[in-house]
N, C-alpha and C positions, 0 to 999 in steps of 0.2 A: 434856218438862219443863213444869210448870205455870207460866204467866207470872204474876208478882206485880204487880198494878196497885193504885195508890193514887188515889182520887178526893178532891180537895180542893174543897169547895163554899164559895165566898166570900160567898154571899148570907146576910145575918143573919136573914131571914124564912123560917121553916119552911113557910109556905104560899106558895111562890113557884114560878115556872117553873123556876128554877135547881135547886130540890130535885127536881122532876120529871125534869129532864134528868139529874141525878146518878143517880137511881134507874133511868132508862132505860139509861144507859151500863152501870151495874152489872149489870142483868139480861142485857144482851147479852154482856158479858164472861164472866159466870158460865156462860151457856149454852155458851160455847166452851171452858170448862174452866179459866178463869183463877181465881187466888186474888185476891179483891178486898177491900181495906180502904178505909175512908172516913173523912174528916174533914169534919164540918160545923162550920166555924169559929164560927158564931153560937152553937153549943151548948157551946163551950169556956169554961172559967173561967180567965182570964189577964188581966194588965195589958198592954194593947196599946202602951203607951208605953215605948220603949227609953230610959229616963231618962238614962242616962249615956253614950249612944253606945257606943263600944267602949273607953272609958277604964276602965270598971269593970264587972265582971260583975254581972248581975242573977240572982237565984235563979230557976231555972226552975220554974214551976208543974207539978204532975203531968200536966195535960193537954198541956203543951208537951213534956215529956219523952217522953210517949207518942207525940206527933206526930213527934218527931225519929226515934224508932225506926221508925215506919211509913215515913218518908221514906227511911231507910237501907235498909229491906227492899225497897222498891219498885224494879221495873225500868222501869215506865212510870207517869208521874204525869199525871193529868188535872186541870187547873185549870178551874173553872167560876165565872164572875162576871158580875154585871150591870155595865153601863157607867154610872157616876155621875160627872158632871163630867169626862169624858174618861179616867177611870181606874177602878180597882176600889174597893169600899167601904173605909172607914177601918179596919174590923176586919180585913180581909184584908191591908192594908198593914201593920198592926200585927203580925199573925201572921208575915208574912215578915220583918219587922224582928227579931222575937224568936226566930225559929226558924232562919233561914238565916244562921247565925252562923259566925265563925271557928272552925275545927276541927270544924265540922259540915258546912258546904257548901263551904268553902274554907279554906286555911291559907297561911301564909308561912313559908319556912325561914329559917335564920340569914342567908342572903344576900338576903333579901327577895324571893325567887322564889315566885310564887304556885303553890300546888298546888290543882288543881280536883278536888273530892271527889265530884262527881256525874257523872263522865265516862261511867259505864256505863249511864246512864239515857236514856230518851226521854220526850217530853211531848206532850200535846194541850191546847190552850187553847180553851175554848168561851166565847163572849161573847154576852150578850143585851143589847139596847138599844132605846131609843125612837126614835132617829134612823134614817134609812134607811142600809142597809149601804153603799151607794155613797158617801154623805157621810162616813161614818166612815173608809172606806178611802182615798178619793181626795182629799178635802178636808182631813180631819184626819190622814191618814197612819197610821191604826190605832194610836193612842197607847198604849192599855193593853196591846196585844199586843207592841208594840215594847219597852215598859217591862219586861214580864215575860220576854219572850224574850231580848232583847239585854242589858238591864241586869242581870237576875238570873240566868236559867238558863244562858246561854252563858258568863257570867262564872264560874259555878260548874262548868262543864265539860260541860253538855249540848250536844251538837253541833247547830248551827243546822239542819242537814238532817234532824235527828231531832225537830224541834219543829214540829208542825202546828197549824193553827187552824181553827175553825169559828165563823161569825158568824150570829146570828139577829136580824132586825129588820125593820120596827118592831114591837115586841111589842104595843103598845097598839092598833095598827091591824090586828093579825092576827085571823083567825077561829079558832074552836075546831077546825075542820077543819085549818087550817094548822098549828096547834100540835101536833095529833096527828101530822101528817106530820113535823114537826120531831123529835118524840119517837121515832117509828119510825126515822127516819134515824139518830138518836143510838144507839138500841139496836143497829142494824145495825153502826154504827161501832165500838161496844164489842165486838161479836162478832168483827169483822174484826181489830181491833188486838190482841185477846187472842192471836191466832195469828201476828202479825208479829214477827220477830226484831228486836231493837234494832240 
């Protein structure tokens, strides 16, 4: 069976390391026979503001409808984002607000029991940052990973043991050689994860 992988790139700049990471993972996964779809959030046309919370539905833009279908098809979702002020960029937060909706990522029955709609999926979170990795992990306690992993993905049913993470930093202090090593590592990771069962 061909594994279905979705790459969600949260960096708004097309000329960024995150785009290169997304492409490297995609190359590796395709080499191992996976079917890969990709969402570059910065290229989508949508209102990132969930204006009414959950009180009133907002009409979904075509790009968001397409993104929801990609999420539903995916068996493995790869999130890539830069660390900005301890979290991911506003456009990625807006995307999650608009797409991870009731009856898409989770739902409640008449007894107010939550049904988790992403239970059959696994995930990889890849983070790039300016600060040292040790500072992010041990002083800041990996805030963006915890937010995405615990608050979003496990809430929607992705098992914690099936969510893995990769962290690169400090980007500004890295050499071209080091970045090439990172990209080779990610390409290999894509190739490996394309063959791992959820």
